[in-house]
C-alpha positions as MATLAB code, in Angstrom:
seq = 'MLIVIGGKMLAAQWVHVPVHWSLGVVGLVLAASIGASLLLPRREASADRYNVKKSHTEELP';
ca = [
      -5.006   -5.639   -4.535;
      -7.600   -7.332   -2.070;
     -10.392   -5.412   -3.799;
      -9.793   -7.367   -7.233;
      -9.031  -10.912   -5.601;
     -12.684  -10.214   -3.654;
     -14.031   -9.134   -6.806;
     -12.864  -12.585   -8.706;
     -14.474  -14.229   -6.317;
     -17.821  -12.398   -6.064;
     -18.211  -12.900   -9.787;
     -17.455  -16.013  -10.162;
     -20.580  -17.196  -10.104;
     -21.629  -14.648  -13.290;
     -18.296  -14.080  -14.464;
     -15.145  -16.380  -15.994;
     -11.565  -14.011  -15.194;
      -9.310  -16.660  -16.157;
      -6.645  -17.320  -13.732;
      -3.329  -15.713  -15.919;
      -5.825  -12.312  -16.137;
      -5.849  -12.008  -12.293;
      -2.904  -12.619  -11.937;
      -1.610  -10.583  -14.364;
      -3.692   -7.711  -12.512;
      -2.348   -8.588   -9.296;
       1.241   -8.002  -10.324;
       0.508   -5.590  -11.760;
      -0.909   -3.437   -8.733;
       1.985   -4.743   -6.786;
       4.863   -3.714   -9.339;
       2.982   -0.180   -9.329;
       2.938    0.253   -5.697;
       6.892   -1.005   -5.783;
       7.512    1.379   -8.536;
       5.705    4.647   -6.697;
       7.374    3.780   -3.489;
      10.818    3.750   -5.232;
      10.202    6.530   -7.210;
       8.096    8.687   -4.581;
      10.478   11.626   -1.986;
       9.684    9.884    1.740;
       7.704   12.397    4.006;
       9.256   13.021    7.048;
       8.590   10.886   10.094;
       5.376   12.338   12.227;
       6.895   13.479   15.155;
       9.320   15.965   12.874;
       6.726   17.231   10.875;
       4.721   18.816   13.717;
       7.617   19.364   15.859;
       6.846   17.302   18.601;
       9.556   16.209   21.007;
      10.551   12.567   20.763;
      11.895   12.422   24.608;
      10.344   14.265   27.253;
      13.780   13.053   29.408;
      15.223   16.362   28.144;
      12.873   18.472   29.380;
      13.726   17.055   33.233;
      16.721   18.895   35.619;
];
Protein backbone atom coordinates (compact mmCIF):
# COMPACT_ATOMS: atom_id res chain seq x y z
CA MET A 1 0.00 0.00 0.00
CA LEU A 2 2.87 2.36 0.80
CA ILE A 3 4.39 1.58 -2.59
CA VAL A 4 1.20 2.71 -4.35
CA ILE A 5 0.99 5.95 -2.37
CA GLY A 6 4.72 6.63 -2.69
CA GLY A 7 4.61 5.93 -6.41
CA LYS A 8 1.73 8.33 -6.81
CA MET A 9 3.63 11.01 -4.93
CA LEU A 10 6.77 10.49 -7.00
CA ALA A 11 4.89 10.45 -10.31
CA ALA A 12 2.69 13.44 -9.46
CA GLN A 13 5.10 15.74 -11.27
CA TRP A 14 4.53 13.95 -14.60
CA VAL A 15 1.24 12.05 -14.30
CA HIS A 16 -2.04 13.16 -12.76
CA VAL A 17 -3.79 10.28 -11.00
CA PRO A 18 -7.28 11.12 -9.77
CA VAL A 19 -7.82 10.84 -6.03
CA HIS A 20 -10.68 8.35 -6.39
CA TRP A 21 -8.40 6.00 -8.39
CA SER A 22 -5.68 6.01 -5.77
CA LEU A 23 -8.22 5.54 -2.98
CA GLY A 24 -9.78 2.69 -4.95
CA VAL A 25 -6.42 0.95 -5.32
CA VAL A 26 -5.68 1.39 -1.60
CA GLY A 27 -9.13 0.02 -0.75
CA LEU A 28 -8.64 -2.98 -3.04
CA VAL A 29 -5.25 -3.79 -1.54
CA LEU A 30 -6.68 -3.48 1.97
CA ALA A 31 -9.72 -5.63 1.12
CA ALA A 32 -7.53 -8.28 -0.55
CA SER A 33 -5.22 -8.48 2.45
CA ILE A 34 -8.14 -8.78 4.87
CA GLY A 35 -9.75 -11.45 2.68
CA ALA A 36 -6.49 -13.40 2.42
CA SER A 37 -5.98 -13.31 6.17
CA LEU A 38 -9.50 -14.64 6.72
CA LEU A 39 -9.33 -17.37 4.08
CA LEU A 40 -5.81 -18.71 4.53
CA PRO A 41 -5.16 -21.05 7.46
CA ARG A 42 -2.99 -19.84 10.31
CA ARG A 43 0.56 -21.07 10.62
CA GLU A 44 1.82 -22.75 13.75
CA ALA A 45 3.66 -20.65 16.29
CA SER A 46 7.38 -20.56 15.58
CA ALA A 47 8.29 -22.22 18.91
CA ASP A 48 5.98 -25.14 18.13
CA ARG A 49 7.17 -25.42 14.55
CA TYR A 50 10.77 -26.08 15.56
CA ASN A 51 9.93 -28.12 18.68
CA VAL A 52 11.53 -25.52 20.95
CA LYS A 53 10.45 -25.59 24.57
CA LYS A 54 8.69 -22.41 25.52
CA SER A 55 9.87 -22.44 29.13
CA HIS A 56 13.19 -23.59 30.53
CA THR A 57 11.81 -23.89 34.06
CA GLU A 58 10.56 -27.40 33.28
CA GLU A 59 14.15 -28.65 33.14
CA LEU A 60 15.12 -27.39 36.60
CA PRO A 61 15.13 -29.92 39.49
